[in-house]
KOLBA-331659 format. One line per 10 residues: number of its first residue (from 1); for each residue x, y, z of C-alpha. Coordinates in steps of 0.1 Angstrom, whole numbers, always signed. Example, Ala and Ser with C-alpha at 12.3 -4.5 7.8 and 13.67 -1.06 7.14 Angstrom:
BEGIN
1) +123 -45 +78; +137 -11 +71
***
This chain:
BEGIN
1) -131 -1770 -855; -134 -1730 -869; -160 -1720 -838; -132 -1734 -812; -104 -1714 -825; -95 -1678 -811; -110 -1647 -824; -83 -1635 -840; -69 -1668 -859; -110 -1665 -868
11) -103 -1632 -879; -74 -1640 -895; -88 -1678 -917; -117 -1646 -924; -91 -1622 -944; -75 -1650 -962; -104 -1666 -974; -122 -1629 -984; -87 -1624 -1008; -83 -1659 -1021
21) -121 -1656 -1033; -115 -1619 -1043; -77 -1632 -1064; -98 -1663 -1075; -128 -1638 -1088; -110 -1611 -1110; -83 -1642 -1123; -112 -1661 -1134; -132 -1631 -1150; -96 -1613 -1168
31) -98 -1655 -1188; -133 -1653 -1194; -132 -1614 -1209; -133 -1618 -1244; -116 -1601 -1269; -136 -1574 -1288; -125 -1559 -1326; -144 -1533 -1343; -175 -1548 -1356; -187 -1512 -1373
41) -165 -1474 -1378; -175 -1436 -1381; -213 -1448 -1372; -232 -1416 -1374; -262 -1416 -1345; -289 -1429 -1366; -268 -1458 -1375; -252 -1465 -1345; -290 -1466 -1333; -298 -1497 -1355
51) -269 -1514 -1355; -275 -1518 -1313; -309 -1524 -1317; -305 -1552 -1340; -275 -1563 -1317; -293 -1567 -1288; -323 -1585 -1307; -297 -1610 -1317; -283 -1614 -1282; -249 -1601 -1290
61) -229 -1588 -1266; -212 -1555 -1278; -191 -1524 -1264; -190 -1487 -1277; -159 -1469 -1282; -145 -1438 -1302; -169 -1414 -1286; -200 -1435 -1297; -187 -1439 -1332; -175 -1476 -1330
71) -193 -1509 -1321; -169 -1535 -1304; -178 -1573 -1303; -164 -1603 -1297; -138 -1616 -1320; -148 -1647 -1322; -185 -1633 -1335; -179 -1602 -1356; -180 -1624 -1389; -213 -1642 -1372
81) -228 -1604 -1365; -219 -1587 -1401; -240 -1619 -1417; -268 -1611 -1390; -265 -1578 -1396; -265 -1582 -1434; -293 -1599 -1437; -313 -1581 -1414; -312 -1554 -1437; -285 -1530 -1413
91) -257 -1515 -1425; -240 -1489 -1415; -248 -1455 -1435; -219 -1438 -1427; -194 -1461 -1436; -174 -1464 -1469; -192 -1473 -1498; -175 -1492 -1530; -188 -1511 -1561; -226 -1508 -1549
101) -226 -1471 -1558; -230 -1485 -1592; -260 -1506 -1589; -282 -1481 -1592; -271 -1458 -1622; -300 -1460 -1648; -299 -1456 -1691; -296 -1421 -1694; -264 -1415 -1671; -245 -1391 -1682
111) -208 -1396 -1689; -194 -1371 -1664; -219 -1389 -1638; -206 -1425 -1648; -167 -1411 -1643; -174 -1395 -1607; -191 -1423 -1598; -163 -1448 -1610; -140 -1434 -1590; -162 -1430 -1553
121) -165 -1465 -1557; -126 -1468 -1562; -122 -1447 -1530; -144 -1467 -1513; -126 -1502 -1522; -95 -1489 -1515; -108 -1475 -1478; -126 -1505 -1470; -93 -1521 -1479; -70 -1504 -1458
131) -89 -1508 -1432; -83 -1549 -1430; -51 -1533 -1423; -42 -1542 -1378; -45 -1508 -1364; -65 -1488 -1385; -98 -1475 -1377; -104 -1457 -1402; -94 -1448 -1438; -103 -1423 -1464
141) -89 -1420 -1493; -92 -1395 -1528; -81 -1399 -1558; -74 -1374 -1587; -74 -1390 -1624; -70 -1362 -1646; -91 -1363 -1684; -76 -1375 -1714; -58 -1357 -1735; -47 -1365 -1776
151) -6 -1361 -1766; +10 -1383 -1741; +33 -1350 -1735; -4 -1329 -1723; -11 -1357 -1696; -10 -1350 -1661; -4 -1379 -1640; -26 -1396 -1616; -19 -1389 -1576; -41 -1402 -1545
161) -41 -1388 -1513; -48 -1409 -1476; -60 -1404 -1443; -59 -1426 -1418; -66 -1426 -1382; -43 -1456 -1362; -48 -1468 -1329; -5 -1461 -1319; +20 -1450 -1344; +25 -1467 -1380
171) +57 -1484 -1391; +78 -1472 -1418; +69 -1515 -1432; +31 -1502 -1426; +34 -1469 -1444; +50 -1484 -1473; +25 -1512 -1472; +1 -1485 -1476; +13 -1467 -1507; +23 -1495 -1523
181) -12 -1511 -1523; -25 -1479 -1529; -6 -1469 -1562; -10 -1506 -1569; -49 -1502 -1576; -54 -1473 -1597; -46 -1470 -1635; -16 -1455 -1640; -10 -1445 -1603; +29 -1443 -1589
191) +40 -1450 -1553; +58 -1413 -1558; +23 -1395 -1566; +8 -1411 -1532; +4 -1391 -1504; -5 -1409 -1467; -10 -1383 -1437; -30 -1393 -1401; -56 -1379 -1385; -36 -1357 -1358
201) -19 -1340 -1388; +16 -1361 -1393; +30 -1369 -1429; +37 -1401 -1434; +43 -1405 -1469; +50 -1369 -1489; +45 -1373 -1527; +71 -1361 -1552; +102 -1377 -1560; +119 -1368 -1531
211) +95 -1389 -1511; +101 -1423 -1537; +141 -1415 -1538; +137 -1419 -1497; +113 -1446 -1496; +139 -1469 -1516; +166 -1453 -1494; +147 -1465 -1462; +142 -1498 -1476; +179 -1503 -1486
221) +188 -1496 -1454; +167 -1515 -1434; +176 -1547 -1454; +213 -1533 -1445; +208 -1540 -1415; +187 -1570 -1413; +216 -1584 -1427; +240 -1569 -1399; +224 -1580 -1375; +217 -1621 -1383
231) +253 -1617 -1388; +263 -1604 -1354; +242 -1629 -1340; +253 -1660 -1355; +289 -1643 -1346; +277 -1638 -1306; +264 -1672 -1308; +298 -1697 -1319; +317 -1674 -1296; +295 -1682 -1269
241) +307 -1720 -1273; +339 -1709 -1270; +339 -1684 -1245; +320 -1674 -1215; +283 -1659 -1225; +282 -1630 -1225; +320 -1622 -1226; +316 -1606 -1262; +309 -1579 -1278; +306 -1582 -1320
251) +298 -1555 -1342; +292 -1559 -1380; +296 -1530 -1409; +281 -1543 -1445; +283 -1526 -1476; +257 -1542 -1501; +254 -1530 -1539; +215 -1523 -1543; +222 -1518 -1584; +202 -1542 -1600
261) +218 -1551 -1636; +213 -1567 -1666; +239 -1580 -1696; +223 -1593 -1726; +252 -1609 -1752; +261 -1624 -1784; +283 -1644 -1799; +286 -1665 -1832; +312 -1687 -1843; +328 -1677 -1884
271) +338 -1712 -1886; +310 -1732 -1885; +286 -1731 -1917; +268 -1760 -1915; +235 -1762 -1943; +204 -1757 -1928; +183 -1753 -1954; +186 -1763 -1990; +164 -1759 -2023; +173 -1775 -2058
281) +153 -1765 -2091; +157 -1779 -2122; +136 -1770 -2157; +139 -1789 -2187; +119 -1776 -2222; +113 -1789 -2258; +91 -1776 -2284; +87 -1763 -2322; +73 -1729 -2337; +90 -1695 -2326
291) +105 -1698 -2293; +97 -1679 -2260; +115 -1645 -2259; +124 -1631 -2224; +154 -1640 -2201; +155 -1672 -2179; +176 -1680 -2155; +187 -1663 -2119; +217 -1644 -2140; +202 -1638 -2175
301) +218 -1664 -2188; +203 -1670 -2218; +198 -1711 -2218; +177 -1718 -2253; +192 -1736 -2280; +170 -1737 -2314; +176 -1763 -2344; +159 -1771 -2377; +135 -1797 -2359; +124 -1772 -2329
311) +141 -1755 -2300; +147 -1765 -2262; +160 -1752 -2226; +174 -1763 -2190; +176 -1744 -2160; +190 -1755 -2127; +189 -1737 -2097; +203 -1747 -2061; +193 -1726 -2034; +213 -1735 -1997
321) +212 -1716 -1966; +243 -1719 -1940; +234 -1712 -1902; +264 -1706 -1883; +273 -1705 -1846; +250 -1682 -1820; +254 -1681 -1781; +223 -1658 -1766; +233 -1650 -1731; +206 -1628 -1707
331) +225 -1623 -1673; +203 -1603 -1641; +218 -1595 -1609; +198 -1588 -1580; +201 -1560 -1560; +215 -1566 -1523; +253 -1580 -1529; +277 -1578 -1509; +311 -1553 -1518; +324 -1546 -1481
341) +325 -1566 -1447; +338 -1557 -1417; +337 -1572 -1377; +349 -1560 -1350; +351 -1580 -1317; +358 -1567 -1280; +360 -1604 -1260; +370 -1606 -1225; +405 -1618 -1218; +403 -1636 -1184
351) +428 -1617 -1166; +405 -1604 -1139; +373 -1627 -1139; +394 -1659 -1147; +381 -1675 -1175; +393 -1692 -1198; +398 -1676 -1232; +410 -1693 -1264; +437 -1677 -1286; +424 -1645 -1311
361) +441 -1658 -1339; +415 -1689 -1334; +385 -1663 -1327; +399 -1646 -1362; +401 -1678 -1382; +368 -1687 -1366; +343 -1653 -1373; +363 -1653 -1411; +346 -1691 -1419; +316 -1683 -1404
371) +303 -1645 -1419; +329 -1650 -1450; +353 -1633 -1449; +371 -1622 -1482; +404 -1603 -1482; +404 -1601 -1524; +375 -1574 -1524; +382 -1553 -1489; +370 -1569 -1462; +387 -1563 -1423
381) +382 -1582 -1393; +398 -1572 -1365; +399 -1587 -1323; +408 -1572 -1295; +412 -1590 -1263; +404 -1568 -1229; +402 -1569 -1194; +363 -1575 -1183; +354 -1562 -1146; +347 -1593 -1126
391) +313 -1589 -1114; +302 -1602 -1078; +286 -1636 -1072; +250 -1624 -1062; +251 -1601 -1092; +265 -1627 -1116; +243 -1649 -1107; +208 -1627 -1110; +224 -1612 -1144; +223 -1649 -1159
401) +184 -1658 -1145; +173 -1628 -1158; +191 -1639 -1192; +178 -1668 -1192; +140 -1658 -1178; +129 -1633 -1200; +100 -1620 -1178; +59 -1620 -1185; +38 -1604 -1164; +6 -1616 -1178
411) +24 -1650 -1173; +30 -1646 -1142; -4 -1636 -1127; -11 -1668 -1111; +25 -1675 -1095; +20 -1641 -1079; -23 -1653 -1067; -4 -1686 -1054; +22 -1668 -1034; -2 -1648 -1019
421) -29 -1671 -1012; +8 -1693 -994; +16 -1663 -976; -13 -1659 -961; -15 -1695 -949; +16 -1695 -931; +9 -1663 -916; -27 -1678 -899; -6 -1713 -888; +17 -1690 -874
431) -6 -1669 -853; -24 -1702 -843; +4 -1726 -833; +16 -1692 -815; -22 -1695 -796; -15 -1731 -790; +14 -1726 -770; +6 -1697 -749; -27 -1716 -738; -6 -1741 -729
441) +16 -1720 -705; -15 -1710 -688; -29 -1743 -683; +7 -1755 -667; +16 -1724 -652; -21 -1728 -628; -2 -1740 -597; -18 -1718 -572; -54 -1718 -585; -81 -1744 -571
451) -78 -1779 -580; -105 -1784 -609; -140 -1802 -602; -149 -1829 -629; -184 -1817 -640; -208 -1840 -656; -227 -1823 -682; -242 -1845 -717; -220 -1871 -713; -190 -1850 -711
461) -163 -1844 -686; -160 -1800 -684; -138 -1785 -660; -145 -1752 -644; -110 -1735 -626; -109 -1710 -601; -146 -1697 -604; -149 -1665 -576; -123 -1655 -549; -141 -1679 -526
471) -135 -1716 -508; -156 -1740 -524; -182 -1739 -497; -193 -1706 -494; -197 -1676 -516; -209 -1684 -555; -192 -1715 -555; -228 -1737 -554; -248 -1713 -579; -220 -1717 -603
481) -215 -1757 -597; -259 -1758 -604; -256 -1735 -640; -223 -1758 -650; -249 -1788 -640; -277 -1776 -662; -260 -1755 -690; -229 -1768 -695; -221 -1759 -735; -231 -1721 -731
491) -206 -1724 -696; -182 -1735 -725; -183 -1712 -750; -184 -1681 -722; -152 -1695 -707; -137 -1699 -746; -144 -1660 -751; -128 -1648 -720; -96 -1671 -724; -94 -1654 -762
501) -98 -1623 -743; -69 -1627 -719; -42 -1636 -749
***
């Protein structure tokens, strides 16, 4: 069937098959390409050669990046590669070293050397910890730990500086995470004494009290923005159920109190008197002779009595401990309490768009109940209905479709390839149909040509139309008839090529 088609159709089908094969190859190559991650970074030439040689021996795919200082392996094989390299004794010589520095210390190491090695080990452990954070390619940590002094007022604070290399810009939350991570890992180090910078010379977090205050302010501002965005999303979702979606604009402003308060109160009830402890002492003694001297009793009262036959004394003492009602209350008010809230809503009145809009009072009551408006603390709400311009039907339909289905380029690659293949197939079928029609027209228009002659060949009927310019008895007709009877297949192919060239 393919050989029987015209040359133009064959070329079109060949191009379509080539494009389809190329698209399928690129698609499967993209799908099957593994995701690479960093195995080692900051390698020198010697360590890089050792790692590459061992990876090739293990048969693990790898790539070099960062000017040859980083080795990338498939994400699914990173831990396996590290384990195999470690078992083979391969180490990244220029990588950060942690507590393994302390393994080679002997008994004759001085105190100064021990202190320096411990500080180096701590810096290396912090650097390795920061490398586990996404988007951090390399990290260097320097600590300044002053010697201990006799008086606390003479002590210098512990400071730290962090230099990182990132693939993209760091967010404030990531910088804050690095700051608190380093500050929490070193004894006596506070977050305000940590400096974070990148390799491009940008200071991401500066040391000092002002920097600590700014960090707290940024965190409070971020919490406030998140709270406002959450309330605005709730109000917008609520309004979309009662009005036309997309015909409202909501703005929420909140004033939060970030002061943490701790209160402890203790109260007593003076009218309550309950004996919670009691002790009674009774003593009695009698004898003859000279009575002992001294004072007896708590108050020094002499209770000794004597007569002619001897002496005796009695002692009675009662100790009672009373308790009264006592209430101790300890309350802590967490930061983030709402002090004031204001909501502004602009909605379509339906005059131009023709939408059905509820009354403004009903909208205000819904929003008041949704966000918890409290007029006693100064909250306010404002709802305004204005005329929104009506959009054309085409634009409105496109906007609704775009809002309902967000664009995803990666997920549309199979659809684009399929559409391209369908387009090529449609064009090929259209050309084939046009070729069939023109062929039928030429055959039907041959009324002036001589009558076809039936030529037997291979058990099939073959037709020769209008060969030569002479009559059937003279010219080249007998020779052509003889050639057709001897080589019918070759003559048929020749005639098809002539017809294709005419088209």
